[in-house]
C-alpha positions in Angstrom: -26.9 7.5 2.9 -26.2 4.0 1.3 -22.6 3.5 2.2 -21.9 1.2 -0.8 -22.8 4.1 -3.1 -20.7 6.7 -1.4 -16.9 6.7 -0.9 -14.2 8.7 0.8 -11.0 9.5 -1.2 -7.8 8.6 0.6 -5.9 11.4 -1.1 -8.1 14.5 -0.8 -10.4 13.0 1.9 -13.5 14.2 0.0 -16.7 12.1 0.3 -18.3 11.5 -3.1 -21.1 9.5 -4.7 -20.0 6.7 -7.0 -21.2 7.2 -10.6 -23.2 4.5 -12.3 -20.1 2.8 -13.8 -18.3 2.8 -10.5 -21.4 1.4 -8.7 -21.6 -1.4 -11.3 -18.0 -2.2 -10.7 -17.9 -2.0 -6.9 -21.3 -3.5 -5.9 -20.5 -7.2 -6.9 -17.0 -7.0 -5.4 -18.4 -5.7 -2.1 -21.1 -8.4 -2.2 -18.4 -11.1 -2.6 -16.6 -9.6 0.4 -13.6 -8.2 -1.5 -12.0 -5.4 0.6 -9.4 -4.1 -1.8 -11.0 -2.2 -4.7 -9.4 0.7 -6.6 -11.6 3.5 -8.1 -11.0 7.1 -9.3 -11.9 10.1 -7.2 -14.0 12.6 -9.2 -12.8 15.4 -6.9 -9.1 15.1 -7.3 -8.7 12.5 -10.1 -6.5 10.3 -8.0 -6.7 6.5 -7.9 -7.9 5.6 -4.4 -9.0 2.5 -2.6 -12.8 2.2 -2.3 -13.5 3.2 1.3 -17.1 3.2 2.2 -18.3 6.6 3.5 -19.6 5.8 6.9 -22.3 7.6 8.6 -21.8 7.9 12.3 -23.6 9.8 15.0 -20.3 10.8 16.7 -18.7 12.0 13.4 -15.8 9.7 13.8 -13.5 9.2 10.8 -12.0 5.9 9.7 -8.2 5.7 10.3 -6.0 6.8 7.4 -4.0 4.4 5.3 -0.2 4.4 5.1 1.7 5.9 2.2 3.6 3.2 0.4 7.2 3.0 1.7 8.6 1.6 -1.6 10.9 3.8 -3.7 9.2 5.5 -6.6 5.7 4.6 -5.3 3.4 7.3 -3.9 0.5 4.8 -3.5 -1.4 3.7 -0.4 -1.1 0.7 1.8 -4.1 -0.8 3.5 -4.8 -3.9 5.6 -6.5 -6.4 3.3 -8.5 -8.9 5.4 -9.2 -11.7 2.9 -9.0 -15.5 3.6 -6.9 -17.4 4.0 -4.4 -14.8 5.2 -4.7 -11.0 5.8 -1.9 -8.8 4.5 -0.9 -5.2 4.0 -1.0 -4.3 0.3 -0.3 -1.3 -2.0 -2.8 -1.0 -4.8 -0.3 1.1 -6.9 2.9 -1.0 -7.0 1.4 -4.3 -5.8 3.8 -4.8 -2.9 2.5 -6.8 0.0 3.6 -7.5 3.6 2.3 -10.4 5.6 3.6 -9.1 8.9 3.2 -5.5 10.1 6.8 -5.6 11.5 8.0 -5.9 7.9 6.0 -2.9 6.8 7.3 -0.9 9.8 10.9 -1.9 8.8 10.3 -0.6 5.2 8.9 2.7 6.6 11.9 3.2 8.8 14.2 2.5 5.8 12.4 4.9 3.4 12.4 7.7 6.0 16.1 7.2 6.5 16.8 7.4 2.8 14.4 10.3 2.0 13.7 12.7 4.9 10.7 14.3 3.2 9.0 10.9 3.4 8.9 11.3 7.2 6.0 13.8 6.8 3.8 10.9 5.6 4.2 9.1 8.9 4.4 9.8 12.6 5.8 7.8 15.5 3.3 6.7 18.1 4.2 4.3 20.9 7.3 3.1 19.1 5.7 2.4 15.8 4.9 4.2 12.6 1.3 5.3 11.9 -0.1 7.2 9.0 0.7 11.0 9.1 -1.4 14.0 8.2 -1.5 14.5 4.4 -1.4 18.3 4.9 2.2 17.8 6.3 3.5 16.3 3.0 5.3 18.6 0.6 3.1 19.9 -2.2 5.4 18.2 -4.7 5.5 14.9 -2.8 4.6 12.7 -5.8 7.2 14.4 -8.0 9.8 13.8 -5.3 8.9 10.2 -5.1 9.1 9.7 -8.9 12.7 11.0 -8.8 13.8 8.4 -6.2 16.1 5.6 -7.3 14.4 2.3 -7.7 15.2 -0.3 -5.0 16.8 -3.6 -5.9 14.0 -5.7 -4.5 12.2 -7.4 -7.4 9.6 -9.4 -5.4 6.1 -8.2 -4.6 6.2 -9.9 -1.2 8.3 -7.7 1.0 10.2 -8.6 4.2 
């Protein structure tokens, strides 16, 4: 399997083959070393970050990404390792965190405000890690849409 032609959806976790238009869009960006590329999943219709579908002999799965901890955003946060400085970024709302401790603080805050958000994360060794999507309420995205907007108007958080 050519891993640049196949992807795994971060929402439904399905592996799918990129169509010709997606391949044309993704290939040059991957060749340039860009790691943060958004595409549409043909299985569930969600916008998802392009994650190469990896073949592995042991069947291991890449770690899941965080749900965005910003009010009214049900997007995904991923570590973007691009020069000159890596950062955590949400492809849906554009928020970025240059330090993981600031992302962790935002997760703690959103979980305190909205208890249903806790199902998107779990505590492991004193820090938040991505939770199991099957634990989220079925109407998660509707609940997130109903949240009050926060008063932070900058994309760089923390």
